[in-house]
N, C-alpha and C positions, 0 to 999 in steps of 0.2 A: 776743315780740310780744303775748302775752296780757296783759302789763302796760302796753301802750302807752297805755291810757286814763288811767293815772296821770300820764303825762308830758304829755298833751294837754288836760287839763281846762281849762286857761286859754286854749286856742287858739280864735280866732274866724275864722280864715281858713286856707286850704289851705297857704299858705307856712309858717305856724307849725307845722302838723302835719308837713310835710315836714322842717323843720329839726329838730324833736324826734325824728322817726324816724331821721334821719341820725345824730344824736348817739347814739341807742339802739343802732343796728347798726354804729356807727363807720364810716359811709359818707360818700360825697361827694354833694353836691347838684348837680342840673341837669347831668348827665353826658351828653355827646353819644355816641350809639351808632349805628354803621353796620350796616345790614342790606340786602344785595342792592342796593347802589347808593343806598339812601336813608339819610338821617340823621334820627334821632329823638332825643328827649331823655328820659332816665330821670330821674324826680324824685330818686331816690336810687340809688346803686350802691355795693355793698360786695362786693369780690371778684368772684365769678361770679354774684352775685345782683343783680337790679335791681327797683326798686319804683316802681309807679305809684300815686300817692295821690289819692284823691277825697274831698272833704268835702261831705256832704249832696247828693251827686249822684244821678242816676238809677242804678239797680242795674247797668244795662248799660254805663254810661260807663266808659271806661278799658280795656274788653276788647280793643279793637283795638290800642291801644298796648301792652298786655301781650303780645299775640300777636306783634307786631313785635319786642319785646325777646327773645322766645323764638326767633324766626327769626334773631336776631343771635347766638344761642348762649349766651344768659344764662338763668338760672333766674328767671322772672318772678314777681313778687308783685303782686297787685292789692289795695290796701288801701283799703277803704271805711270811712270814719269817719262815724258818724251822731251829729250833735249836735242840730240842730233836728228831724231826722227819726228820732230814736231809737225812736219808737213803731212804726216800720216794720221794726225789727230782724229779727223772725222772717220777715217776707215777703221781705226781702232775702236772707236765708240760704236760704230755700226756693227762690227763683228761681235764685240762683247755683248751688245744688246741682243743680238740675234741668238746668242747661246742660251739666254734666259736662265742663267745660273742662280742658284739660291744663296748667293753670297754678295756682299757689298763690293762693288768695283768702282775705283776712282781712276779717271784718266786725267793727268795733269800735264800740261805743256808749259815749258818754262816761259813762254810768251804770255802766259796768263789764262789761256783757255782751260776750262775745267768741266768735267762731266762726272756726275755721280749716278751710278746705276745700282740702287739698293732695293732689295725686295721689301714689300710692306711689312 
């Protein structure tokens, strides 16, 4: 994941990031996932792991989706890609770290900065 920025430098939308991530992890795109009678869609799923991708979104965006993926029995990854908002990289990392969520969070800036916040 820490090399994701190399694959997405050309991306200008979330769909492109999702497609590149799917290729990187050898996953499937737009996978329906059922959790307690509800159906949600994982941007990418690979084995028991599911990924929710956000591009230049607010730092809290995608948290609910990732929690539903966890409730479905998958290991959720929330991937925040910062292109236009790369200057906010450190603030995103600080906020998401402070939330202490029981999900894997990756913050990727297209300039190469990367932070992974995964519970043990």
